[in-house]
C-alpha positions in Angstrom: 2.6 11.8 12.8 1.8 10.0 10.2 -0.9 10.4 7.5 -2.0 7.3 6.5 -4.6 6.2 3.8 -5.5 2.4 2.5 -7.0 1.1 -0.4 -8.6 -2.6 1.0 -9.5 -5.6 -0.9 -7.9 -4.1 -4.1 -8.5 -7.0 -7.2 -4.9 -6.8 -7.9 -2.3 -9.5 -7.1 -0.1 -8.3 -4.1 3.0 -9.1 -6.1 2.2 -7.0 -8.7 1.9 -3.7 -6.8 5.0 -4.6 -4.5 7.7 -3.6 -6.9 5.9 -0.1 -7.7 5.7 0.0 -3.7 9.1 -0.7 -3.6 9.8 2.2 -6.7 8.3 5.0 -4.1 9.0 4.4 -0.6 11.4 7.0 0.8 10.2 9.6 -2.0 8.9 13.1 -1.5 5.3 12.7 -2.2 4.9 14.7 -5.2 7.8 12.8 -6.5 6.2 9.6 -6.2 3.2 10.7 -7.9 5.4 11.6 -10.6 7.2 8.5 -11.1 3.9 6.5 -10.9 2.1 8.4 -13.3 4.8 7.0 -16.0 4.7 4.1 -14.9 2.1 1.8 -17.5 0.8 -0.7 -14.7 -2.8 -0.7 -13.3 -0.8 -0.9 -9.8 0.8 2.3 -10.2 -3.0 3.9 -10.5 -4.0 2.0 -7.6 -1.1 3.2 -5.7 -1.4 6.9 -7.2 -4.9 7.4 -5.4 -3.8 6.1 -2.4 -1.0 8.4 -2.4 -3.4 11.2 -3.2 -6.1 10.3 -0.5 -2.9 10.1 2.4 -2.3 13.8 1.2 -5.7 14.6 1.1 -6.0 13.2 4.9 -2.9 15.4 5.8 -4.4 18.6 4.4 -7.7 17.7 6.2 -5.5 17.5 9.2 -3.8 20.5 8.6 -0.4 19.1 8.5 2.5 21.8 8.7 4.8 21.7 5.1 2.2 19.4 3.2 5.1 19.9 0.0 7.7 18.6 2.4 5.9 14.9 3.0 7.8 11.5 2.3 6.5 8.1 1.5 7.3 6.9 5.0 5.6 3.1 4.5 4.6 1.9 1.2 2.9 -1.9 2.2 1.1 -4.0 0.1 -0.3 -7.1 1.9 -2.2 -10.1 0.5 -6.0 -9.9 0.9 -8.2 -12.7 0.6 -9.0 -15.0 -2.5 -11.7 -15.8 -4.6 -11.3 -19.8 -5.2 -12.6 -21.0 -9.0 -12.3 -24.1 -10.9 -11.2 -24.2 -14.1 -12.3 -27.5 -16.0 -9.7 -29.3 -18.0 -9.1 -32.7 -20.3 -10.2 -35.9 -18.7 -12.4 -34.8 -16.6 -9.8 -32.7 -14.3 -10.2 -29.5 -12.4 -7.4 -27.3 -12.1 -8.0 -24.5 -9.4 -7.8 -20.6 -9.9 -7.0 -18.1 -7.2 -8.1 -14.6 -7.9 -6.6 -12.6 -5.4 -6.9 -9.5 -4.1 -4.6 -7.2 -1.9 -4.3 -4.2 1.2 -2.4 -1.0 -0.1 -1.4 1.0 3.0 0.6 4.0 2.4 1.8 6.4 5.4 3.4 9.8 4.6 5.3 12.1 7.4 7.7 15.3 7.3 11.4 15.1 6.4 12.2 15.8 9.6 10.2 13.2 11.9 11.1 10.7 9.6 15.0 11.0 9.8 14.5 11.1 13.3 13.1 7.8 13.9 14.9 6.3 11.3 12.8 5.5 8.6 
């Protein structure tokens, strides 16, 4: 059984967080937190919080072997955008898209992740 957590409408572009999600996918949860702790990016703090939340959900549901949980799915999808207009020279206007993202993390035990082939 996978233990999930999501951060919807995160005020960061999905492109910036995807690289960090690729770093931790397939790693043990505590190892993933160690990796993210030393990353200087703002998205690393957001992803770190989501992994901690998934660990908390696993503890709340009495998961057997919380220390053996693996990040089986770390997904960062695009969310809605605020659309703004930036005035430019000669009366022109350029559009600005303030992007959001949805960060989703799923944790599972090593045996279950190996059995499903993830």
